[in-house]
C-alpha positions as CSV (number, residue, x, y, z in Angstrom):
1,X,19.2,48.3,-4.9
2,X,20.3,46.0,-2.2
3,X,21.9,42.9,-2.9
4,X,23.1,44.4,-6.1
5,X,26.9,45.4,-6.8
6,X,27.9,47.8,-9.7
7,X,30.9,46.2,-11.2
8,X,32.2,48.1,-14.4
9,X,28.4,49.2,-15.7
10,X,26.8,45.9,-15.3
11,X,25.0,44.5,-11.6
12,X,26.1,42.0,-9.7
13,X,23.1,39.9,-7.9
14,X,24.3,38.5,-4.9
15,X,21.7,35.6,-4.1
16,X,21.8,33.3,-1.3
17,X,22.6,29.8,-2.1
18,X,19.7,26.9,-3.0
19,X,18.2,25.2,-0.5
20,X,18.2,21.4,-0.9
21,X,15.3,19.3,0.0
22,X,15.7,17.3,3.7
23,X,17.4,14.4,2.7
24,X,14.7,11.5,3.6
25,X,16.0,9.5,6.5
26,X,14.1,6.2,7.7
27,X,15.3,5.2,11.1
28,X,15.2,1.0,11.0
29,X,15.5,-1.4,14.3
30,X,18.7,-2.6,15.5
31,X,16.5,-6.7,14.4
32,X,15.9,-5.1,10.6
33,X,19.3,-3.6,10.8
34,X,20.7,-7.3,12.0
35,X,18.7,-8.8,8.8
36,X,19.6,-6.3,6.2
37,X,23.4,-6.9,7.4
38,X,23.2,-10.6,6.7
39,X,21.3,-10.4,3.9
40,X,23.9,-8.2,2.5
41,X,27.1,-10.5,3.6
42,X,24.9,-13.6,2.3
43,X,24.6,-12.4,-1.0
44,X,28.5,-10.9,-1.2
45,X,29.6,-14.7,-0.5
46,X,27.2,-15.7,-3.1
47,X,28.6,-13.5,-5.5
48,X,32.5,-14.3,-4.6
49,X,31.6,-17.9,-4.5
50,X,29.7,-17.9,-8.7
51,X,33.2,-15.8,-9.5
52,X,35.4,-18.3,-8.3
53,X,33.5,-21.2,-10.1
54,X,33.4,-19.6,-13.3
55,X,37.0,-18.3,-13.1
56,X,39.3,-20.7,-11.0
57,X,41.7,-18.3,-11.4
58,X,40.8,-15.6,-9.7
59,X,42.1,-14.8,-6.2
60,X,40.9,-16.6,-3.2
61,X,41.8,-13.8,-0.3
62,X,38.7,-11.4,-0.7
63,X,36.4,-14.7,-0.3
64,X,39.1,-15.7,2.6
65,X,39.2,-12.7,4.3
66,X,35.0,-12.4,4.0
67,X,34.9,-15.5,5.5
68,X,37.3,-15.3,8.5
69,X,35.9,-11.5,9.4
70,X,32.2,-13.9,9.8
71,X,34.2,-16.6,11.9
72,X,36.4,-14.2,13.8
73,X,34.2,-11.2,13.9
74,X,35.9,-9.8,17.2
75,X,35.4,-6.3,16.5
76,X,31.7,-6.4,16.3
77,X,30.8,-9.8,17.9
78,X,28.8,-11.2,15.0
79,X,26.3,-14.1,15.5
80,X,26.9,-14.1,19.2
81,X,25.6,-10.8,19.5
82,X,22.5,-11.4,17.3
83,X,21.9,-14.4,19.6
84,X,22.4,-12.5,23.1
85,X,19.9,-9.7,22.1
86,X,17.4,-11.2,19.6
87,X,17.2,-15.1,20.5
88,X,16.9,-14.8,23.8
89,X,13.2,-16.1,24.9
90,X,13.3,-12.6,26.9
91,X,13.4,-10.3,23.5
92,X,9.8,-11.9,22.1
93,X,7.9,-11.7,25.2
94,X,8.6,-8.3,25.0
95,X,8.3,-8.0,21.1
96,X,6.1,-10.5,19.5
97,X,6.0,-8.6,16.7
98,X,9.3,-9.4,16.1
99,X,8.7,-13.0,15.9
100,X,8.9,-12.5,11.2
101,X,11.9,-11.2,11.6
102,X,13.5,-12.9,14.1
103,X,12.6,-16.1,11.6
104,X,14.0,-14.0,8.8
105,X,17.2,-13.3,10.7
106,X,17.5,-16.9,11.7
107,X,17.2,-18.4,8.0
108,X,20.0,-15.3,7.0
109,X,22.3,-16.7,9.6
110,X,21.4,-20.8,8.3
111,X,22.9,-19.8,5.1
112,X,25.4,-18.4,6.1
113,X,26.7,-21.0,8.2
114,X,25.3,-23.8,5.9
115,X,22.6,-25.5,8.2
């Protein structure tokens, strides 16, 4: 019998490894990614601020680091890149279907900068 090896009177079946179903992957646009990033960041800010409101003895370092990363986003370019990429009139001319998403991104940025 092929695929079986005799071992001390019993048979050992060699089976192929189980196959996993393909992991569902959803592609999102750069604009959708920007919105999701802003939403997550705003949620993190809100959570940390709420924690400090409940317990003022908590260290301010995590909030300070988060805000510094937003204000001085040297690595990713931060809000300036979103402005260049999505708020330029040419982008909206080429992608009028994105107007609602651009409005959402602007709202998220306004929440973050306190506008």
